[in-house]
N, C-alpha and C positions, 0 to 999 in steps of 0.2 A: 477831562479825558475819558473817553468811553471805555466801558468794560471790555469791549470786543478786542481791543489792542492786546490784551494780556491772556486771552483764553487760549491762544495758539502758541504761547511761549511759557517756558518754565522759568519764571523769574521770582526772586524773593520779594517780600513785601517792601523792604527798604529800597530795592531797585525800582519797583513800580512807583513808590512815593517820590523818589528822586526825579524820575522821568517826568512825572506829572508837574512837580514844582518847577523844574527847569522850563517846561513848556509854558507854565503860568507866568514866568518871568520874561518870556520872549519879547513881549510888547511893553514891558514895564520900564519905567525910568530908573528904578532902583537896581542896584548891582547885587546879584545873589552871591553870597560869600560861602555859605555852608548850609548843609541840611543834616538834622539830627533827630533821633527819636526823643520824645519829650513826654512829660507828665504835666498836663495842663490843669492844675488845681483839682484833679480827680472829678471833673464834671461829666466825663464820658466813660462808659465801660469799654469803648473801642480804643485801639492804639492811636496815639497822636504823634504828629511830626511837626517840627518847627523849621522854618526857613529864616535864616539870619542874613539881612542885607545891610547896606551902609546907613540906612535910615531907621530901621526898626526890625520887628520880628512878626512873622505870620504863623498862625497855628492852624493845623489841618487835622481833621478827624478821618482816620483810615477805616474803610470798610470794603474788603475785596469783593464782596458779593453784591454791592450796590451798583447802580447804573454808572455813577461817578465814584471812582475809588476813593478820592480825597475830596472832602468838603471843607472850605475855609470857615473856621470858627470865629476868629477874631484877629485883629492886627493891632500891635502896639508900636508907637513911635518912640524913639529914644527921648524925644523932647517931652513926652508925657511924664517922665520920672526925674526926680532930683538926685536920688542915690540908689545904690544896690548893694546888698550884702550877699557874699558868695561863700558857700561852705562846700569845699571840694572833698570828695572821697575817691576811692580807687576806680569805681565803675560809674559814678554819676556825680553831678554837682547840683546843689540846691541854690536857686537864685530868689532873693526876696527884694522885689522892686518897690521902692517907696515913691509915691507920686503926690501931686498937689491935692488930688481929691480921692485917690484910691491906691491900695497896695495890691501887689500880685506875687503869689508864690509859684515858682516854675521850677521843674526839675529837668535838667538836660543830661542825657546819657552819653557817656564816653567823651564827648567833645566840649566839656564844660570850660576847660582852660582856653580853647580857641574862641568860644563865645566871650569869655572875659576879655581877651585881647581885642576883639572887635569892638566891645563897649568902650574900652580905653581909647581906641584909635578914632572912633567915629561918633562919640557922644561927649557931652560935658558933665555926665553924672559923676558923683562921688562914689568910688569903688572901695568897698571894705571887704577884705578877705579874712575869713575866720581862721585863726591859727589853732590847729589841733595837735595834741601830742602824737608822737609817732605811733604809739601802740593802739590808738583809736582808729588808725587807718588799716589795721590788720583785719582780715576776714573774720567775722564773728564778734568783733568789738566795735564796729562802726556805728551800729544802732544804739549802743549802750543799754541793750536789753539784758536783764539779769540772766534769764535762762539761756539766751544765745551765748553770752559770755561764759557761762558755766560749761556748756557743751563744747565750746571752742577750746577752753582751757583744758578740759579733760582729754580731748583729742590730741592737742599739741603735746600734752604730757605723755600720752601713750607713745607718740612718735619719738619723742626724746628718750623715753625709756627703752625702746627697742634699739635705738642707736647706742645708748650707753651700755646696754647688755652685750652688744656685739664688740664694743671697744674695750671695756674694762676686763682685766684678767680674772680668771676663775677664783683666784685666791681672795678677792675682795667681795665676792658674792655673799658670803655668810655675814660679813659685817654690815653690808648694805641692807640685807634682809632683816637683821636684828634692829638696825636703826629705824627702818620703815615700820617695823612692828611696834616699836616704842612710840613713834610719832602717831601711829594709828590709834593706839590706846589713849594718848593725851588728847587727840582730836575728838574722840568720842566723848571724853569728859568735858572738853571745852564746848562741844555742841549742846550738851545737856545743861551746862551752866548758862550758856549764852541765850538759850531759849527762855531762861528766867530773868537774867540780868545782862542784856546785850553789851552794855558799856564795859563790863568786866573783861570780856574776851575780844573786844575790838578797840584797842587803845590807839591805833594809828589811823582809824577811819573817821572821817568827819560825820558821815551818816551812820548812826549806830541803831539799827533796827533788827528785829528778829528775822526778817527776810534776808538781810545781809548776812546775819549769823548762819542761817540755814544754808545758803548757797556757798559761802566761804568754807565752812567746816565740812560740808558734804564733799566739796572738791578735795580737801585734804584727806578725808577718809578714803574716798575712792582712789586717789593717787597713791596713798601709802599701801592700800590693799593690793593694787596692781604691782607696785614695786616689790612687795613682799612675795607675791606669787611668782613674779618673773625671775627673781634672784634666788629662789629656793632650789637647791640642788637635790637630786635623788628622790627618795620617797617622802621627803619632808613636805612636799607640796600638798599632801592630803591632810596635814595636821593643822590645827588652829594656830593663830599667831602666838598666843601665850605659851602653848606647848612647844612651839618652835624655839622660843627664847630659852626655856628651861632645858630642853633637850640639847641645844647647842652648848649651853654652859656645862652640862654634865659630860658631854662628849669631850670638851676641852679638858676637864678635870681628869677624866679617865685616860685621855691620850697622854697627859703629862706623866702618868704613873706607869704606862706600858713600857716594855723594853724595846730594844732596837728591832727585834723581829716583827713586832706588831706595827712599828712605824713603817717598816719596809712594805708590809702587807697593805697598809693604808695607801701608801704611794702607788702601789700596783693597781689597787682598786680605783684610785683617782685617775690614773692614766687610762685605765679601761673605760671609765666613765667619760673622760674627755674624748677618747677614741670613738665611743658610741655616738657622742654628740656630733663629732665631725662627720662620721658616716651618715648620720641622719641628715645633717645639713647638705652633704654631698648628694644624698638621694633626692632631697627636695629640689636641689638645683637641677639635677638631671630631669626630674619630673617637669619642672618649669621649662627647661629647654625643650623637652618633648612637646609640651603644650604649645610653646611658641613656634616650633617647627611645624606642628599640625596646623596651626593658625596661618602660618606663612603659605603652606601648601594649599590650604583652602582658598586663600586670597589669590594665589597664582592661578588655581583652577577657575575661580570666578572671573579673573581677568582674561583667561583664555576663552572662556565661554562668551564673555562680552565681546571680545575681539572677533570671534567666529560669527556671532550674531550680527555685528556691524558689517562684517565682510559679506554675509548673506544679504543683508539689506542693500548694501552697495551694488552687489551683483544683480539683485532684483531691479533696482533703479536703472542700472545700465541696460539690462535686458528690455525693460519697459521703454527706455529712451530709444533703443535700437529699433524696437517694433514700431514706435511712433514715427521714427525717421523713415522706416521702410514703407509704412502706410502713407506718409506724406509724399514719398517719392512715387509710389504707385498712383496716388490721386493726381500728382503733377503729370505723370505720363499719360493717364487717361484724359486729363484736361487738354494736354497738347495734341493727343490723337483726335479728340473732338474738334479742336480748333483747326487742325490740318484737314479733317474731313469737311468741316464747314467751309474752309477756304477753297478746297477743291470743288465742292458743290457750287460755291459762288462763281468760281472761274468757269465751271461747266455751264451754269446758267448764263453767264456773260457771253460765252462763246455761242450758245444757242441764240441769245438775243441779237448778237452781232450778225450771225448767219441769217436770221430772220429779217433784220433790217437791210442786209445786203440783197436778199432776195426781193424785198419790197422795192428797194432802189432800182434794181435791174428791171422789175416789172414796170415801175413808173417810167424808167427810161424807154422801155419798149413801147409803152402806151403813148408816151410823148412823141416817139418816132413815128408811130402809126398816125397820131393826131396831126403831126406836121405833114405827113404825106397826104392825109385827107385834106388838110387846109390848103396844101399846094395845089392839089387837083381842083379843089373848089375855087381857088383864086384864079387858076388858069381859065376856068369856065365862066367866071364873073368879071366884075369891074374892080376888085380889090386884090391886093397882094400881101397876105399876112406873112410874118416872119417869126420863127421860133428859134431863139438862140440856144446855145449849149447851156443846160441847167447850171453848170459850174461857172458860166461866164455870162453875166447879165449886162455887159457893156453894149451901148447902142451903136458903137462903131462897127459891130458885126452885122448890123442890119443893112438891107438894101435900100431902105428909106429911113428918114429920121422920124421914127415913130414917137408918138406921144402917149399912146394908150398902153398901160402895163397890166397884163393878165396873169392870174395865178393858175398854173396848170392843174393843180390838185383840186382847188375849190371851184374852178370854172367861173371865177369872178374877175372882172376887169375894173381898173381904177383909172380915173382921169386925173390930169395934173391939177393940184389944188385940193384933191380929195383927202378925207381924213386918214386913209390907210395907204395913200400913194407912196409916201416915203418909207412906210414901215414894211412894205412888201419887198423882200430882198432875195428870196430863193424861189426856184421853180417858176421863173418869169417867162412870159410869152409877150413879145412886143407886136403891137398892131399899129398900122398907119392911121386908122380911124376907128370910131366906135362901130361903124357899119361892118368893118372887117371883123372886129371882135364878136359882134352879135352873129355874124354869118358863120363864125367858127364855133358857135354854141355857148358863148360866154354871156353872162348877165352883168349889168352894171352894179357897182357897189352902192 
């Protein structure tokens, strides 16, 4: 499919590829079932697409700037393979085809389960689907890469931490902060020990390496640190974890020794602190609402401008169309006027020609009349008697004698019976009783 088809259209690469593949299958005996983006053994830096039909798969390399957007790389028939192993994840599926003489690793994006169903319905291959634990399908854990799992765990922990901070009552914050500080301290010790003897701090893990110790205990250290910071109330957020523990213990001891007045004062301060937190949350909510309102107004303004632009474009198109129609109507009127003038000119020429012919006819009739008069006078003085019939009537019955000689008044040529032009002469005929009469009238023999 040529590149020209897409230059005038704003289409996605997937739409271009699908259109090309559908066109490629127009004259094919195979039935196209689906089209999907694919990774074809990483042999090309360009994007690849696969077309799945009832008999096999085609693989195309996509290049939007090439003369042909898609080039067929290779085709596999289902009969080329004896079995396939499929590993599904959320966004893609890895297919490992085992053949009689070769194996192929192919990755299908999004539509992996549909391809699996096609293989089951249209081939005799043995299909093996890899069963994965549910947690390995979560974003960040699918590749089983240590640093990706570490980052994903940290992010998920932060999200859970904010949720718990919003749900748990303020009375439990100090306890959670103290517990997180204790676990943080133990995690640091475990990290130091694990870097020397990994098996001492990884009792439940099958793989006991320093790398596993580093990622596992760094996750605990960061998580506990964030928990301690998040659940620290008041000015205690600026103190170290160990100082927080000791200060909280001292505050509990001092609080138990104070009288009722001090307890009331602490309650008032706590209420003031809760009120400040609520006001701060309210202020943040108002700011967020203001941002959303500004964003909504900006989107509405952009939509209005876009609608105005489209209306202007539509008006320009209609005006151009109207001008084109007016120009066409003007040209049509000019053409009709020219045709009418040509028609009138033709009629005028025809009238002139008819008048000219009429004048010639009258002149010929007058000359014939004069010639007949001359012939009559000549005949009366000689021994012949010529006769000229009416030019519109060439019947011999109008003659005074049964003439055999036929003369043409215009050419002054007479024809005898049996001559080559005797029967052809039909108009402007003058009959003579004999050749002598014709010659006497000034005619010559044909």
